[in-house]
PAZAPA-4460 file (N, C-alpha, C; in steps of 0.05 Angstrom, whole numbers, plus 32768, in hexadecimal, padded with zeros to 4 digits):
% residues 199
    n_x    n_y    n_z   ca_x   ca_y   ca_z    c_x    c_y    c_z   seq   type   mol
   8011   7FE8   8000   8000   8000   8000   8012   8019   8000     1      X     A
   8009   802E   7FF1   8019   8046   7FEF   8012   805B   8004     2      X     A
   8000   8054   8017   7FF8   8068   802A   800D   8070   803D     3      X     A
   8022   805E   8041   8037   8064   8053   8050   8070   8046     4      X     A
   804F   8074   802C   8066   807D   801D   8068   809B   801D     5      X     A
   8081   80A5   8021   8086   80C2   801F   8084   80C9   8001     6      X     A
   8074   80DD   7FFA   806F   80E3   7FDE   8089   80E9   7FCF     7      X     A
   809A   80F9   7FDA   80B2   8102   7FCC   80C9   80EE   7FCE     8      X     A
   80C7   80DA   7FDF   80DC   80C6   7FDF   80DE   80B7   7FC4     9      X     A
   80C6   80B2   7FB9   80C5   80A6   7F9E   80CE   80BA   7F89    10      X     A
   80C8   80D3   7F8C   80CF   80E8   7F79   80EE   80EB   7F77    11      X     A
   80FB   80ED   7F8E   8118   80F0   7F8E   8127   80D6   7F8A    12      X     A
   811A   80C0   7F90   8127   80A6   7F8C   8140   80A3   7F9D    13      X     A
   8156   809B   7F91   816F   8097   7FA0   817A   80B1   7FAC    14      X     A
   8171   80C8   7FA1   817B   80E2   7FAB   816E   80E9   7FC6    15      X     A
   8159   80DB   7FCD   814B   80E2   7FE7   815E   80E0   7FFE    16      X     A
   816F   80CC   7FFF   8181   80C8   8016   8197   80DE   8017    17      X     A
   819B   80ED   8000   81AF   8101   7FFF   81A5   811D   8007    18      X     A
   818B   8120   800A   817F   813A   800F   8186   8144   802A    19      X     A
   818B   815E   802D   818F   816B   8047   8176   8166   8059    20      X     A
   8179   8168   8073   8163   8162   8085   814C   8175   8080    21      X     A
   8151   818E   807A   813B   81A1   8076   8129   8199   805F    22      X     A
   8134   818C   804A   8123   8184   8033   8114   816A   8039    23      X     A
   8120   8159   804A   8111   8142   8052   80F9   814A   8063    24      X     A
   80FC   815F   8073   80E5   816A   8082   80D1   8177   806F    25      X     A
   80DB   8186   805C   80CB   8194   8048   80B9   8180   8039    26      X     A
   80C4   8169   8032   80B7   8156   8020   80B0   813C   802E    27      X     A
   80AB   813D   8049   80A6   8124   8057   8089   811B   8057    28      X     A
   8077   812A   804B   805A   8121   804B   8057   8106   803E    29      X     A
   8045   80F6   8049   803F   80DC   803E   8026   80DD   802D    30      X     A
   8025   80CC   8019   800C   80CA   8009   7FF6   80BE   8019    31      X     A
   7FDD   80C5   8012   7FC5   80BA   801F   7FC6   80BC   803E    32      X     A
   7FCD   80D4   8047   7FD0   80D9   8064   7FC4   80F4   806B    33      X     A
   7FC7   80FC   8084   7FBF   8117   808C   7FD7   8127   8096    34      X     A
   7FEE   8122   808A   8006   8130   8092   8005   814E   808B    35      X     A
   8011   815E   809C   8012   817A   8098   802B   8185   80A4    36      X     A
   803A   8195   8095   8051   81A4   809F   804E   81C1   8095    37      X     A
   805B   81D4   80A4   8057   81F0   809D   8071   81FF   809F    38      X     A
   8074   8213   808E   808B   8225   808F   8081   8242   808E    39      X     A
   8092   8254   8097   808D   8270   8095   80A5   827D   8089    40      X     A
   80A1   8293   807B   80B7   82A1   806F   80AF   82BC   8064    41      X     A
   80C1   82C7   8054   80BC   82E1   8046   80C4   82DD   8029    42      X     A
   80B4   82E9   8017   80BA   82E6   7FFB   80B9   8301   7FEC    43      X     A
   80C8   8302   7FD7   80C8   8319   7FC5   80BC   830F   7FAA    44      X     A
   80A9   831F   7F9F   809C   8318   7F86   80A1   832E   7F72    45      X     A
   80AA   8326   7F5A   80B0   833A   7F45   80A4   8330   7F2B    46      X     A
   809A   8342   7F1B   808F   833A   7F01   8093   8351   7EED    47      X     A
   8093   834A   7ED3   8095   835E   7EBE   8089   8353   7EA4    48      X     A
   8086   8363   7E91   807C   835B   7E77   805F   8350   7E79    49      X     A
   8059   833B   7E6A   803E   8331   7E69   8034   8327   7E84    50      X     A
   8046   831C   7E94   803E   8312   7EAE   8038   8328   7EC2    51      X     A
   8043   833F   7EBE   803C   8356   7ECE   8020   8360   7EC8    52      X     A
   8019   8360   7EAE   7FFE   8369   7EA6   7FE9   8354   7EAC    53      X     A
   7FF0   833A   7EAA   7FDD   8325   7EB0   7FDC   831E   7ECD    54      X     A
   7FEC   832B   7EDE   7FED   8325   7EFA   7FD1   8324   7F08    55      X     A
   7FC1   8339   7F05   7FA6   8338   7F12   7F95   8321   7F09    56      X     A
   7F97   831A   7EEF   7F87   8304   7EE5   7F91   82EA   7EF1    57      X     A
   7FAB   82E7   7EF2   7FB7   82CE   7EFD   7FB0   82CC   7F1B    58      X     A
   7FAF   82E3   7F28   7FA7   82E3   7F44   7F8A   82DB   7F48    59      X     A
   7F79   82E6   7F37   7F5D   82DF   7F38   7F58   82C1   7F35    60      X     A
   7F68   82B5   7F23   7F66   8298   7F1D   7F76   8288   7F31    61      X     A
   7F83   8295   7F44   7F94   8288   7F58   7FA9   8276   7F4A    62      X     A
   7FB7   8282   7F36   7FCC   8274   7F28   7FE8   827C   7F33    63      X     A
   7FEB   8295   7F3C   8004   829E   7F48   7FFD   82B6   7F59    64      X     A
   800D   82BC   7F6E   800A   82D6   7F7C   800F   82ED   7F69    65      X     A
   7FFC   82FF   7F66   7FFC   8311   7F4F   800B   832C   7F54    66      X     A
   8010   8334   7F6D   8019   834F   7F72   8037   834F   7F7A    67      X     A
   8047   8360   7F6C   8063   8363   7F75   8065   836D   7F91    68      X     A
   8078   8363   7FA0   807C   836B   7FBC   8098   8362   7FC5    69      X     A
   80A2   836E   7FDA   80BC   8367   7FE5   80BA   835E   8001    70      X     A
   80C5   8346   8007   80C6   833B   8022   80AB   833A   802F    71      X     A
   8097   832F   8021   807D   832D   802E   807B   8312   803D    72      X     A
   806F   8313   8055   806C   82FA   8065   805B   82E5   8056    73      X     A
   8062   82CC   8059   8053   82B6   804C   8054   829E   805E    74      X     A
   803E   8290   805F   803E   8275   806C   8037   8261   8057    75      X     A
   8043   8249   805A   803D   8233   8047   8037   821A   8057    76      X     A
   8021   820E   8051   801A   81F3   805D   801D   81DE   8048    77      X     A
   802C   81C9   804F   802E   81B1   803D   801C   819C   8048    78      X     A
   8009   8193   8037   7FF3   8182   8041   7FF0   8169   8031    79      X     A
   7FE7   8154   803E   7FDF   813B   8031   7FC2   8135   803A    80      X     A
   7FB4   8126   8029   7F99   811E   802F   7F95   8100   802C    81      X     A
   7F83   80F4   803C   7F80   80D7   803C   7F78   80CB   8021    82      X     A
   7F6C   80DA   800F   7F62   80D0   7FF6   7F74   80D7   7FDF    83      X     A
   7F8D   80DF   7FE3   7F9D   80E9   7FCE   7FBB   80E3   7FD2    84      X     A
   7FCA   80E0   7FBC   7FE7   80DE   7FBE   7FF4   80F8   7FB5    85      X     A
   7FE5   810D   7FB3   7FEF   8128   7FAC   7FFB   8136   7FC4    86      X     A
   800D   8148   7FBD   801A   815A   7FD1   800E   8175   7FCE    87      X     A
   7FFE   817E   7FE3   7FEF   8197   7FE1   7FFF   81AD   7FEF    88      X     A
   7FFC   81C5   7FE4   8008   81DD   7FF0   7FF4   81F3   7FF3    89      X     A
   7FF2   81FF   800A   7FE2   8218   800E   7FF5   822E   8016    90      X     A
   7FF7   8242   8005   8009   8259   800A   7FF7   8271   8010    91      X     A
   7FFE   8280   8025   7FEF   8298   802C   8004   82AF   802C    92      X     A
   8000   82C2   8019   8011   82DA   8017   8004   82F1   8025    93      X     A
   8012   82FD   8038   8006   8312   8049   8010   832D   803E    94      X     A
   8003   8336   8029   8009   8351   801E   8003   8366   8033    95      X     A
   8014   837B   8035   800F   838F   804A   7FF7   83A0   8045    96      X     A
   7FEF   83A4   802C   7FDA   83B7   8026   7FC2   83A9   8018    97      X     A
   7FC1   838F   801A   7FAC   8380   800D   7FA3   8369   801F    98      X     A
   7F8D   835C   8017   7F85   8344   8025   7F99   832E   8020    99      X     A
   7F9C   831B   8032   7FAF   8305   802D   7FA7   82F6   8013   100      X     A
   7FBB   82EF   8004   7FB6   82E0   7FEB   7FBC   82C3   7FF0   101      X     A
   7FA8   82B2   7FEB   7FAB   8295   7FEF   7FAF   8287   7FD5   102      X     A
   7FC4   8278   7FD3   7FCB   826A   7FBA   7FCE   824C   7FC1   103      X     A
   7FBB   823C   7FB7   7FBB   821F   7FBC   7FC3   8211   7FA2   104      X     A
   7FD2   81FB   7FA6   7FD9   81EA   7F8F   7FDD   81CE   7F99   105      X     A
   7FDF   81BB   7F87   7FE5   819F   7F8E   7FF8   8194   7F79   106      X     A
   800A   8183   7F83   801E   8176   7F72   8016   8158   7F6E   107      X     A
   8013   8150   7F55   800B   8135   7F4F   8022   8126   7F43   108      X     A
   802B   8110   7F50   8041   8100   7F44   8039   80F4   7F29   109      X     A
   804C   80F5   7F16   8047   80EC   7EFB   8059   80D3   7EF4   110      X     A
   8069   80CB   7F06   807C   80B5   7F01   8098   80BF   7F01   111      X     A
   80AB   80AE   7F0A   80C8   80B6   7F0C   80CA   80CF   7F1E   112      X     A
   80D8   80E4   7F15   80DC   80FC   7F25   80CB   8113   7F1B   113      X     A
   80B5   810D   7F0D   80A5   8122   7F00   808A   8126   7F0F   114      X     A
   8082   813F   7F13   8069   8146   7F1E   805C   815B   7F0E   115      X     A
   8041   815E   7F12   8032   8175   7F07   8027   8184   7F1E   116      X     A
   802C   819E   7F20   8020   81AF   7F34   8008   81BD   7F28   117      X     A
   7FF1   81B8   7F33   7FD8   81C4   7F28   7FCE   81DA   7F3B   118      X     A
   7FC6   81F1   7F2F   7FBA   8206   7F3E   7F9C   8201   7F40   119      X     A
   7F8E   8213   7F4D   7F71   820F   7F52   7F61   8210   7F38   120      X     A
   7F6C   821D   7F23   7F5D   821E   7F09   7F66   8208   7EF7   121      X     A
   7F76   81F5   7F01   7F7F   81DD   7EF2   7F95   81E4   7EDD   122      X     A
   7FA0   81FB   7EDF   7FB8   8201   7ECF   7FD0   81F4   7EDE   123      X     A
   7FE2   81E8   7ECF   7FF7   81DA   7EDC   8013   81DE   7ED1   124      X     A
   8027   81D8   7EE2   8043   81D9   7EDA   804F   81BD   7EDF   125      X     A
   8059   81B1   7EC9   8066   8197   7ECB   8083   819B   7ED0   126      X     A
   808E   818D   7EE3   80AA   8191   7EEB   80B7   8177   7EF3   127      X     A
   80D2   8177   7EF2   80E2   8160   7EFC   80F1   816A   7F15   128      X     A
   80F2   815A   7F2A   8101   8160   7F42   811C   8153   7F40   129      X     A
   8131   8163   7F46   814C   8159   7F46   815C   8165   7F5E   130      X     A
   816E   8156   7F68   8180   8160   7F7D   819C   815C   7F73   131      X     A
   81AB   8173   7F72   81C6   8172   7F66   81DC   8172   7F7B   132      X     A
   81D5   816D   7F94   81E9   816D   7FAA   81EB   8188   7FB8   133      X     A
   81E0   819D   7FAD   81E0   81B7   7FBA   81C4   81C4   7FBB   134      X     A
   81B3   81BD   7FA8   8198   81C9   7FA9   8184   81B6   7F9C   135      X     A
   816B   81B9   7FA3   8155   81AB   7F95   814C   81BC   7F7E   136      X     A
   814B   81B0   7F66   8142   81BF   7F4E   8128   81B4   7F44   137      X     A
   8116   81C6   7F3D   80FC   81C0   7F31   80FF   81C9   7F14   138      X     A
   8102   81B5   7F02   810A   81BA   7EE6   80F1   81B9   7ED4   139      X     A
   80EE   81CD   7EC4   80D6   81D0   7EB3   80D3   81B9   7E9F   140      X     A
   80BB   81AE   7E9E   80B4   8199   7E8B   809B   81A0   7E7B   141      X     A
   8091   81B8   7E7E   807A   81C1   7E6E   8063   81CB   7E80   142      X     A
   8050   81D8   7E73   8037   81E0   7E80   8020   81CE   7E76   143      X     A
   800C   81CB   7E87   7FF6   81B9   7E81   7FDC   81C6   7E8A   144      X     A
   7FC6   81BB   7E81   7FAB   81C2   7E8B   7F9D   81A7   7E91   145      X     A
   7F90   81A5   7EA8   7F82   818D   7EAF   7F64   8190   7EA7   146      X     A
   7F5B   817D   7E98   7F3F   817D   7E8F   7F33   8162   7E96   147      X     A
   7F21   8162   7EAB   7F18   8149   7EB7   7F30   8139   7EC0   148      X     A
   7F33   8121   7EB5   7F4A   8110   7EBE   7F63   8113   7EAC   149      X     A
   7F60   8123   7E96   7F76   8125   7E83   7F88   813D   7E8A   150      X     A
   7FA2   8138   7E89   7FB6   814D   7E8C   7FC1   8154   7E70   151      X     A
   7FBA   816B   7E65   7FC0   8172   7E49   7FD7   8186   7E47   152      X     A
   7FEB   8181   7E37   8001   8194   7E34   7FF6   81AF   7E2A   153      X     A
   8002   81C5   7E34   7FF9   81E0   7E2D   8012   81EF   7E24   154      X     A
   8014   81F6   7E0A   802D   8203   7E00   802D   8221   7E06   155      X     A
   8032   8227   7E20   8031   8243   7E29   804D   824F   7E2C   156      X     A
   8062   8240   7E27   807D   824B   7E2B   8083   8264   7E1A   157      X     A
   8078   8265   7E02   807E   827C   7DF0   8071   8296   7DFA   158      X     A
   805E   8293   7E0E   8051   82AA   7E19   805D   82B1   7E34   159      X     A
   805F   829E   7E46   8068   82A3   7E62   8083   8297   7E68   160      X     A
   8090   828A   7E55   80AA   827F   7E5A   80AA   8264   7E68   161      X     A
   80C1   825B   7E71   80C4   8242   7E7F   80C6   8247   7E9D   162      X     A
   80BC   8235   7EAD   80BC   8239   7ECA   80D0   8225   7ED6   163      X     A
   80E2   8230   7EE6   80F6   8220   7EF5   80F8   822B   7F11   164      X     A
   8100   8219   7F23   8103   8221   7F3F   8119   8212   7F4C   165      X     A
   8123   821C   7F63   8137   820E   7F72   8134   8215   7F90   166      X     A
   813D   8202   7FA0   813C   8205   7FBD   8158   81FE   7FC8   167      X     A
   8161   820E   7FDB   817C   820A   7FE7   8179   8209   8005   168      X     A
   8186   81F5   8011   8186   81F2   802E   8196   8207   803B   169      X     A
   818B   8214   8050   819A   8228   8060   81A3   821B   807A   170      X     A
   8191   820B   8086   8197   81FD   809F   8185   81E4   80A0   171      X     A
   8185   81D6   80B6   8173   81BF   80B9   8156   81C8   80BC   172      X     A
   8152   81E3   80C0   8137   81ED   80C5   812F   8202   80B1   173      X     A
   8140   8209   809E   813A   8220   808C   8145   821A   8070   174      X     A
   8137   8226   805C   8140   8224   8040   8137   823D   8031   175      X     A
   8145   8241   801A   813D   8257   8008   8131   824B   7FEF   176      X     A
   8121   825A   7FE1   8116   8250   7FC8   8113   8268   7FB4   177      X     A
   8114   8260   7F9A   8111   8274   7F85   8103   8267   7F6E   178      X     A
   80EF   8275   7F62   80E0   826B   7F4B   80DF   8281   7F36   179      X     A
   80E4   827A   7F1D   80E4   828D   7F07   80D6   8283   7EEE   180      X     A
   80C8   8295   7EE1   80BE   8291   7EC6   80D1   82A0   7EB3   181      X     A
   80E0   8292   7EA3   80F4   829F   7E91   80ED   829B   7E74   182      X     A
   80EA   82B1   7E66   80E3   82B0   7E49   80FD   82B0   7E39   183      X     A
   80FE   82A1   7E22   8117   82A1   7E13   811E   82BB   7E06   184      X     A
   810B   82CD   7E02   8110   82E7   7DF6   8111   82FE   7E0B   185      X     A
   80FF   82FC   7E1F   80FB   8313   7E31   8107   830F   7E4D   186      X     A
   8114   82F8   7E51   8120   82F3   7E6B   810C   82EC   7E80   187      X     A
   8113   82F3   7E99   8102   82EC   7EB0   80E9   82FE   7EB1   188      X     A
   80D2   82F1   7EAD   80B8   8300   7EAD   80AB   8300   7EC9   189      X     A
   80B1   82EC   7ED9   80A5   82EA   7EF4   80B7   82D9   7F05   190      X     A
   80B9   82E2   7F1F   80C9   82D2   7F31   80C0   82D8   7F4E   191      X     A
   80C3   82C4   7F5F   80C2   82C9   7F7B   80D7   82B9   7F8A   192      X     A
   80E1   82C4   7FA0   80F7   82B8   7FAE   80F5   82C0   7FCC   193      X     A
   8100   82B0   7FDD   8100   82B6   7FFA   810B   829F   800A   194      X     A
   810A   82A3   8024   8114   828F   8038   80FD   8285   8049   195      X     A
   80FF   826C   8052   80EA   8260   8062   80F6   8251   807A   196      X     A
   80E7   8250   8090   80EE   8240   80A7   80D6   822F   80B0   197      X     A
   80DB   8218   80BA   80C5   8207   80C4   80BA   8212   80DE   198      X     A
   80A0   8210   80E1   8093   821A   80F9   808E   8203   810C   199      X     A
***
Protein backbone atom coordinates (compact mmCIF):
# COMPACT_ATOMS: atom_id res chain seq x y z
CA UNK A 1 0.00 0.00 0.00
CA UNK A 2 1.23 3.50 -0.86
CA UNK A 3 -0.42 5.20 2.09
CA UNK A 4 2.75 5.01 4.17
CA UNK A 5 5.12 6.25 1.45
CA UNK A 6 6.70 9.70 1.53
CA UNK A 7 5.55 11.36 -1.70
CA UNK A 8 8.90 12.89 -2.59
CA UNK A 9 11.01 9.91 -1.64
CA UNK A 10 9.86 8.29 -4.89
CA UNK A 11 10.36 11.58 -6.77
CA UNK A 12 13.98 12.01 -5.68
CA UNK A 13 14.75 8.30 -5.80
CA UNK A 14 18.34 7.56 -4.80
CA UNK A 15 18.94 11.28 -4.25
CA UNK A 16 16.56 11.28 -1.27
CA UNK A 17 19.27 10.02 1.10
CA UNK A 18 21.57 12.87 -0.04
CA UNK A 19 19.14 15.69 0.74
CA UNK A 20 19.94 18.13 3.57
CA UNK A 21 17.76 17.72 6.67
CA UNK A 22 15.75 20.85 5.91
CA UNK A 23 14.57 19.40 2.57
CA UNK A 24 13.63 16.09 4.11
CA UNK A 25 11.47 18.11 6.51
CA UNK A 26 10.14 20.19 3.61
CA UNK A 27 9.14 17.10 1.62
CA UNK A 28 8.30 14.61 4.37
CA UNK A 29 4.52 14.46 3.76
CA UNK A 30 3.16 10.98 3.09
CA UNK A 31 0.61 10.09 0.43
CA UNK A 32 -2.95 9.32 1.56
CA UNK A 33 -2.40 10.83 5.01
CA UNK A 34 -3.26 13.93 7.01
CA UNK A 35 0.32 15.19 7.28
CA UNK A 36 0.90 18.92 7.60
CA UNK A 37 4.04 21.00 7.95
CA UNK A 38 4.34 24.79 7.87
CA UNK A 39 6.93 27.44 7.13
CA UNK A 40 7.04 31.22 7.45
CA UNK A 41 9.15 33.65 5.53
CA UNK A 42 9.40 36.83 3.51
CA UNK A 43 9.28 37.10 -0.27
CA UNK A 44 9.99 39.66 -2.95
CA UNK A 45 7.80 39.59 -6.08
CA UNK A 46 8.79 41.28 -9.35
CA UNK A 47 7.14 41.32 -12.77
CA UNK A 48 7.47 43.09 -16.11
CA UNK A 49 6.18 42.93 -19.66
CA UNK A 50 3.11 40.84 -20.35
CA UNK A 51 3.08 39.28 -16.89
CA UNK A 52 3.01 42.72 -15.29
CA UNK A 53 -0.08 43.66 -17.30
CA UNK A 54 -1.73 40.26 -16.82
CA UNK A 55 -0.97 40.24 -13.09
CA UNK A 56 -4.48 41.22 -11.90
CA UNK A 57 -6.06 38.60 -14.16
CA UNK A 58 -3.67 35.91 -12.94
CA UNK A 59 -4.43 36.95 -9.39
CA UNK A 60 -8.16 36.77 -9.98
CA UNK A 61 -7.71 33.22 -11.33
CA UNK A 62 -5.42 32.38 -8.40
CA UNK A 63 -2.59 31.41 -10.78
CA UNK A 64 0.19 33.52 -9.22
CA UNK A 65 0.49 36.28 -6.59
CA UNK A 66 -0.18 39.27 -8.84
CA UNK A 67 1.27 42.34 -7.12
CA UNK A 68 4.96 43.33 -6.97
CA UNK A 69 6.22 43.74 -3.42
CA UNK A 70 9.41 43.55 -1.37
CA UNK A 71 9.91 41.35 1.69
CA UNK A 72 6.24 40.64 2.30
CA UNK A 73 5.42 38.08 5.03
CA UNK A 74 4.17 34.71 3.81
CA UNK A 75 3.09 31.47 5.41
CA UNK A 76 3.05 28.17 3.55
CA UNK A 77 1.30 24.97 4.65
CA UNK A 78 2.32 21.67 3.06
CA UNK A 79 -0.66 19.32 3.23
CA UNK A 80 -1.66 15.75 2.46
CA UNK A 81 -5.17 14.30 2.34
CA UNK A 82 -6.38 10.73 2.99
CA UNK A 83 -7.90 10.39 -0.49
CA UNK A 84 -4.94 11.65 -2.52
CA UNK A 85 -1.26 11.09 -3.30
CA UNK A 86 -0.85 14.78 -4.22
CA UNK A 87 1.32 17.28 -2.34
CA UNK A 88 -0.83 20.34 -1.53
CA UNK A 89 0.41 23.84 -0.78
CA UNK A 90 -1.49 26.78 0.69
CA UNK A 91 0.43 30.05 0.51
CA UNK A 92 -0.83 33.22 2.18
CA UNK A 93 0.85 36.48 1.13
CA UNK A 94 0.32 39.29 3.64
CA UNK A 95 0.47 42.43 1.49
CA UNK A 96 0.77 45.53 3.71
CA UNK A 97 -1.92 47.55 1.90
CA UNK A 98 -4.21 44.78 0.63
CA UNK A 99 -6.16 41.81 1.86
CA UNK A 100 -4.07 38.64 2.24
CA UNK A 101 -3.68 36.82 -1.06
CA UNK A 102 -4.24 33.05 -0.83
CA UNK A 103 -2.63 30.89 -3.49
CA UNK A 104 -3.43 27.17 -3.41
CA UNK A 105 -1.95 24.49 -5.64
CA UNK A 106 -1.35 20.77 -5.70
CA UNK A 107 1.49 18.69 -7.11
CA UNK A 108 0.54 15.45 -8.85
CA UNK A 109 3.25 12.79 -9.39
CA UNK A 110 3.57 11.78 -13.07
CA UNK A 111 6.20 9.06 -12.77
CA UNK A 112 9.98 9.10 -12.20
CA UNK A 113 10.98 12.58 -10.96
CA UNK A 114 8.24 14.50 -12.80
CA UNK A 115 5.23 16.29 -11.28
CA UNK A 116 2.52 18.64 -12.46
CA UNK A 117 1.61 21.56 -10.20
CA UNK A 118 -2.01 22.60 -10.78
CA UNK A 119 -3.51 25.91 -9.69
CA UNK A 120 -7.15 26.37 -8.71
CA UNK A 121 -8.13 27.10 -12.33
CA UNK A 122 -6.43 23.86 -13.49
CA UNK A 123 -3.58 25.66 -15.24
CA UNK A 124 -0.43 23.68 -14.58
CA UNK A 125 3.35 23.64 -14.68
CA UNK A 126 5.09 20.36 -15.46
CA UNK A 127 8.50 20.05 -13.83
CA UNK A 128 11.28 17.62 -12.99
CA UNK A 129 12.84 17.58 -9.50
CA UNK A 130 16.62 17.26 -9.32
CA UNK A 131 19.19 17.58 -6.53
CA UNK A 132 22.70 18.50 -7.69
CA UNK A 133 24.45 18.27 -4.32
CA UNK A 134 24.00 21.96 -3.49
CA UNK A 135 20.38 22.83 -4.34
CA UNK A 136 17.04 21.35 -5.33
CA UNK A 137 16.12 22.34 -8.89
CA UNK A 138 12.62 22.39 -10.37
CA UNK A 139 13.28 22.11 -14.09
CA UNK A 140 10.71 23.22 -16.67
CA UNK A 141 9.01 20.45 -18.66
CA UNK A 142 6.11 22.45 -20.08
CA UNK A 143 2.75 24.00 -19.21
CA UNK A 144 -0.52 22.07 -19.15
CA UNK A 145 -4.25 22.49 -18.64
CA UNK A 146 -6.30 19.83 -16.86
CA UNK A 147 -9.65 19.05 -18.46
CA UNK A 148 -11.62 16.47 -16.45
CA UNK A 149 -9.11 13.60 -16.10
CA UNK A 150 -6.89 14.65 -19.03
CA UNK A 151 -3.70 16.67 -18.61
CA UNK A 152 -3.21 18.49 -21.93
CA UNK A 153 0.04 20.21 -23.02
CA UNK A 154 -0.33 23.99 -23.35
CA UNK A 155 2.23 25.75 -25.62
CA UNK A 156 2.46 28.94 -23.55
CA UNK A 157 6.26 29.34 -23.46
CA UNK A 158 6.28 31.79 -26.39
CA UNK A 159 4.04 34.11 -24.34
CA UNK A 160 5.19 33.76 -20.72
CA UNK A 161 8.51 31.94 -21.10
CA UNK A 162 9.79 28.88 -19.26
CA UNK A 163 9.42 28.44 -15.51
CA UNK A 164 12.28 27.18 -13.36
CA UNK A 165 12.93 27.27 -9.63
CA UNK A 166 15.56 26.31 -7.10
CA UNK A 167 15.81 25.85 -3.34
CA UNK A 168 19.00 26.12 -1.27
CA UNK A 169 19.48 24.88 2.30
CA UNK A 170 20.49 27.58 4.80
CA UNK A 171 20.37 25.43 7.95
CA UNK A 172 18.55 22.36 9.27
CA UNK A 173 15.55 24.65 9.84
CA UNK A 174 15.69 27.18 6.98
CA UNK A 175 15.99 27.39 3.20
CA UNK A 176 15.84 29.94 0.41
CA UNK A 177 13.89 29.62 -2.82
CA UNK A 178 13.67 31.40 -6.16
CA UNK A 179 11.21 30.97 -9.03
CA UNK A 180 11.42 32.67 -12.44
CA UNK A 181 9.51 32.85 -15.71
CA UNK A 182 12.19 33.53 -18.33
CA UNK A 183 11.34 34.39 -21.94
CA UNK A 184 13.94 33.63 -24.66
CA UNK A 185 13.61 37.16 -26.10
CA UNK A 186 12.55 39.34 -23.17
CA UNK A 187 14.42 37.77 -20.26
CA UNK A 188 12.90 37.40 -16.79
CA UNK A 189 9.21 38.38 -16.93
CA UNK A 190 8.24 37.29 -13.42
CA UNK A 191 10.05 36.09 -10.33
CA UNK A 192 9.69 35.67 -6.63
CA UNK A 193 12.33 34.78 -4.08
CA UNK A 194 12.82 34.69 -0.32
CA UNK A 195 13.80 32.74 2.78
CA UNK A 196 11.71 30.39 4.92
CA UNK A 197 11.88 28.80 8.37
CA UNK A 198 9.87 25.94 9.80
CA UNK A 199 7.34 26.90 12.45
